[in-house]
VODOMI-850652 format. One record per residue (C-alpha): residue number from 0; residue in one letter; x, y, z. Coordinates in pm, whole numbers. Each point is the difference from the previous one (the first is absolute). Last residue first. Layout:
N
PT;n;res;X;Y;Z
PT;NUM;A;X;Y;Z
...
//
This chain:
321
PT;n;res;X;Y;Z
PT;320;S;2729;-712;-1691
PT;319;L;-175;-170;-241
PT;318;K;122;-336;122
PT;317;K;-178;114;341
PT;316;R;-342;86;-153
PT;315;L;3;-315;-183
PT;314;Y;35;-171;336
PT;313;Q;-284;195;105
PT;312;S;-181;-64;-294
PT;311;L;10;-367;28
PT;310;H;-98;15;395
PT;309;E;-250;189;-67
PT;308;I;-153;-189;-308
PT;307;T;20;-330;206
PT;306;V;-182;155;311
PT;305;V;-285;162;-190
PT;304;L;-70;-366;-156
PT;303;I;0;-211;309
PT;302;F;-174;292;186
PT;301;L;-267;16;-316
PT;300;M;-60;-411;35
PT;299;I;-58;51;380
PT;298;L;-206;219;-49
PT;297;V;-200;-200;-244
PT;296;T;-14;-289;220
PT;295;G;-102;204;312
PT;294;L;-285;185;-172
PT;293;G;-88;-372;-82
PT;292;N;-22;-85;364
PT;291;Y;-188;363;57
PT;290;D;-219;-117;-213
PT;289;R;-303;265;163
PT;288;W;-168;-9;-311
PT;287;G;107;396;-51
PT;286;I;335;-46;131
PT;285;R;40;-271;-253
PT;284;E;-160;175;-293
PT;283;D;169;361;44
PT;282;I;385;-204;31
PT;281;L;-99;-170;-305
PT;280;I;-95;307;-182
PT;279;G;319;145;114
PT;278;L;216;-249;-115
PT;277;G;32;160;-362
PT;276;G;-247;163;-187
PT;275;A;-69;353;-17
PT;274;G;-372;7;149
PT;273;V;33;223;244
PT;272;Y;92;-252;279
PT;271;G;204;-193;-262
PT;270;L;288;269;20
PT;269;I;92;-188;375
PT;268;S;293;-196;-127
PT;267;A;100;289;-244
PT;266;A;91;203;295
PT;265;R;260;-260;109
PT;264;I;149;-119;-317
PT;263;N;-33;371;-43
PT;262;M;227;116;273
PT;261;E;275;-288;-80
PT;260;L;51;152;-352
PT;259;A;9;335;93
PT;258;Y;287;-95;186
PT;257;L;163;-207;-309
PT;256;C;-86;330;-206
PT;255;Y;193;228;244
PT;254;S;293;-239;32
PT;253;L;44;-18;-415
PT;252;Y;-40;373;59
PT;251;T;274;94;239
PT;250;P;217;-286;-201
PT;249;L;-36;214;-326
PT;248;I;51;343;157
PT;247;Q;365;47;-64
PT;246;K;31;-193;-334
PT;245;M;-305;206;-126
PT;244;C;143;333;64
PT;243;A;288;94;-230
PT;242;S;-97;-228;-334
PT;241;W;-360;21;38
PT;240;F;-59;328;185
PT;239;A;256;138;-301
PT;238;Q;-190;-143;-255
PT;237;F;-338;89;92
PT;236;K;106;334;89
PT;235;N;134;61;-344
PT;234;A;393;-42;-87
PT;233;G;183;340;-162
PT;232;F;366;-65;205
PT;231;S;-190;272;307
PT;230;E;-252;-275;65
PT;229;M;224;-281;60
PT;228;A;210;232;239
PT;227;E;-325;110;176
PT;226;F;-78;-396;32
PT;225;A;349;-87;100
PT;224;G;-37;245;285
PT;223;M;-353;-64;158
PT;222;D;110;-183;248
PT;221;I;-310;-202;125
PT;220;T;-249;159;292
PT;219;E;-260;130;-218
PT;218;I;-57;-341;-181
PT;217;S;-29;-142;327
PT;216;E;-324;228;123
PT;215;Y;-94;-59;-380
PT;214;M;11;-428;79
PT;213;M;-178;-5;322
PT;212;K;-362;173;-164
PT;211;A;48;-133;-293
PT;210;I;18;-304;136
PT;209;V;-306;3;233
PT;208;G;-235;205;-255
PT;207;I;26;-221;-317
PT;206;T;-48;-279;224
PT;205;F;-285;96;140
PT;204;V;-111;26;-369
PT;203;L;129;-329;-132
PT;202;I;-170;-184;296
PT;201;A;-333;155;-63
PT;200;M;3;-49;-375
PT;199;T;100;-383;110
PT;198;G;-342;-33;204
PT;197;A;-193;124;-255
PT;196;Y;136;-282;-265
PT;195;T;1;-245;279
PT;194;G;-416;7;3
PT;193;L;-315;223;18
PT;192;G;-62;243;-251
PT;191;F;245;216;-202
PT;190;I;-142;318;119
PT;189;L;-209;-58;338
PT;188;A;333;-234;87
PT;187;F;233;258;-71
PT;186;I;-204;225;263
PT;185;K;14;-221;231
PT;184;A;331;-140;-35
PT;183;I;136;390;53
PT;182;V;-222;-28;311
PT;181;L;152;-308;137
PT;180;T;364;122;-52
PT;179;P;-89;323;192
PT;178;L;80;315;-153
PT;177;T;204;233;165
PT;176;R;271;-93;-223
PT;175;I;-186;43;-321
PT;174;I;-36;367;119
PT;173;N;362;-7;77
PT;172;L;122;-70;-312
PT;171;L;-223;191;-198
PT;170;L;95;321;196
PT;169;R;403;-74;-67
PT;168;L;-97;4;-332
PT;167;I;-159;309;-4
PT;166;T;273;172;150
PT;165;V;281;-142;-156
PT;164;S;-156;103;-346
PT;163;A;-53;358;179
PT;162;R;409;9;122
PT;161;N;92;-82;-346
PT;160;R;399;-40;72
PT;159;N;-54;-385;-25
PT;158;I;361;-194;67
PT;157;N;38;112;361
PT;156;T;-328;90;98
PT;155;S;-138;-361;-77
PT;154;C;-319;-66;-63
PT;153;A;47;-34;-400
PT;152;V;267;-287;79
PT;151;A;-252;-149;286
PT;150;I;-286;-6;-307
PT;149;P;290;-127;-165
PT;148;L;67;-305;229
PT;147;A;-414;-69;139
PT;146;I;-32;-135;-370
PT;145;T;181;-324;30
PT;144;A;-81;3;388
PT;143;G;-355;-19;-89
PT;142;I;44;-267;-316
PT;141;F;163;-221;237
PT;140;S;-159;19;324
PT;139;G;-384;-61;-146
PT;138;L;116;-305;-171
PT;137;V;178;-146;286
PT;136;S;-244;70;247
PT;135;M;-328;-69;-221
PT;134;R;169;-319;-96
PT;133;V;73;-114;361
PT;132;T;-351;127;70
PT;131;D;-159;-256;-242
PT;130;L;226;-307;119
PT;129;L;-125;66;295
PT;128;P;-356;31;-143
PT;127;E;38;-328;-185
PT;126;F;184;-211;310
PT;125;V;-239;71;220
PT;124;T;-278;-261;-115
PT;123;P;286;-314;82
PT;122;A;23;139;366
PT;121;F;-358;-34;103
PT;120;S;70;-334;76
PT;119;H;-28;-318;-208
PT;118;Q;302;-59;-151
PT;117;M;145;155;330
PT;116;T;-159;-287;215
PT;115;Y;185;-254;-248
PT;114;W;329;121;38
PT;113;L;-30;1;371
PT;112;A;-97;-398;-28
PT;111;E;269;-89;-202
PT;110;W;229;200;254
PT;109;W;-168;-183;268
PT;108;R;50;-332;-183
PT;107;G;377;72;-55
PT;106;D;53;-41;389
PT;105;F;293;218;97
PT;104;I;-274;309;73
PT;103;S;-191;-304;244
PT;102;L;284;175;248
PT;101;F;-214;262;104
PT;100;S;-304;-218;92
PT;99;V;-264;-198;-168
PT;98;A;-101;-366;174
PT;97;A;-329;135;145
PT;96;P;-50;40;-400
PT;95;D;118;-347;-89
PT;94;M;177;-1;-356
PT;93;G;-140;-212;-288
PT;92;F;16;296;-236
PT;91;Q;-390;19;9
PT;90;E;-19;-18;334
PT;89;F;230;324;20
PT;88;T;-235;156;-220
PT;87;K;-287;-96;214
PT;86;A;146;180;282
PT;85;S;27;307;-179
PT;84;I;313;158;-117
PT;83;N;-40;426;57
PT;82;F;331;76;-153
PT;81;V;-151;171;-319
PT;80;D;-350;79;256
PT;79;P;215;300;108
PT;78;S;-15;-37;398
PT;77;F;200;373;36
PT;76;I;-293;150;-101
PT;75;Q;-221;-183;184
PT;74;S;187;80;347
PT;73;L;-16;344;-95
PT;72;I;-348;5;0
PT;71;V;-47;-135;360
PT;70;F;276;273;85
PT;69;F;-181;322;-149
PT;68;Q;-311;-143;157
PT;67;H;135;34;363
PT;66;G;-14;377;-58
PT;65;R;-340;-46;6
PT;64;R;-106;125;357
PT;63;A;301;156;111
PT;62;I;42;166;-320
PT;61;I;-363;131;-3
PT;60;G;53;140;380
PT;59;L;302;184;-146
PT;58;D;-166;187;-190
PT;57;F;76;284;-271
PT;56;G;-294;202;-166
PT;55;T;210;195;-227
PT;54;L;-56;366;84
PT;53;K;-11;-94;391
PT;52;I;327;-221;2
PT;51;S;172;272;-225
PT;50;L;-92;314;249
PT;49;Y;155;-239;301
PT;48;V;271;-39;-182
PT;47;L;54;354;-74
PT;46;A;-9;92;322
PT;45;I;179;-211;138
PT;44;V;275;83;-176
PT;43;T;-66;375;5
PT;42;G;18;-32;366
PT;41;I;353;-186;-4
PT;40;I;140;253;-230
PT;39;L;-172;289;248
PT;38;P;200;-200;305
PT;37;M;300;-23;-188
PT;36;R;122;357;-59
PT;35;S;180;26;283
PT;34;R;-41;351;126
PT;33;P;354;236;-67
PT;32;Q;269;43;232
PT;31;A;101;336;31
PT;30;V;277;120;165
PT;29;S;117;241;302
PT;28;H;387;53;63
PT;27;G;12;32;385
PT;26;N;331;-248;62
PT;25;A;-211;-258;150
PT;24;L;-228;22;-302
PT;23;V;-353;128;-34
PT;22;L;-287;-189;-195
PT;21;M;-250;222;-174
PT;20;R;-299;-255;-151
PT;19;P;-74;45;-302
PT;18;K;-344;159;-112
PT;17;F;-246;-186;-158
PT;16;I;-171;211;-253
PT;15;R;296;176;-106
PT;14;D;206;-321;-12
PT;13;F;-263;-184;-183
PT;12;L;16;246;-275
PT;11;P;368;-4;-58
PT;10;V;205;294;44
PT;9;R;228;106;-259
PT;8;Y;300;106;130
PT;7;G;115;405;-92
PT;6;T;140;85;324
PT;5;A;-305;193;128
PT;4;N;-251;-312;-106
PT;3;K;-182;-113;-375
PT;2;K;-281;-113;-36
PT;1;K;-55;-352;-96
PT;0;M;-350;-110;-185
//
């Protein structure tokens, strides 16, 4: 709340409570030096932090007593069974386990032992759920991106002059983006049953919400001169948009589609937590059984997939730009 003084200047509430300090200059003039707001800011932050600690039950003592367990689990995750070559395996391929060193990678028998270990590790079990994750992501992203484009056009105020329909469509998109992907997947799992179909539908809906939002904002910034000219020649809105606007937004649209695919690969990996297929089922099982070596194998394979998709997407987006 601000109040005007005699000169018409609105005095902030803080300055009315904490009166400015009057300083007398050498020439005899007086100036008002406002009080520093820093003590108030620091006090407010401290109070909020204290209140948050009390409400959440945060305890540094628990971290001090059990924090080392984090590194124990982390060490097991970073020792996946896919790379744990046992001494018995080395002996099976005619190698002395005590003599194995970094230079052993130049020995063909070391690679044979590694391949044997990978075949008998948890890795082969991961391939099918990993492929399910890719299938859900690609199919959901493709269908969702296809549906999102006409919705984005209908949400653009420079194309659709009907304010009521624009408001309703944008409200629906806001609702879709508000719901977490896991919640959407859970709803579809209850409707369509457990499996990859529910996961694909969840990714589809999420993709529509994201791409439609970004696209209608991009469409509203394009040059409408050619569109208006085609409408004046008798073309309908679809014909005018396809001929005049599609070329302007196509690189941006494809870039958004690739970006959505990147996000969906990551999102699809945890949808199994709610029964929507993919790697989430294996991750949940490994954590539940305390099999952190197997969990490390799952995470490494997921990491390789995500990095590959991300680099491919970045390369294609650079070409489009």
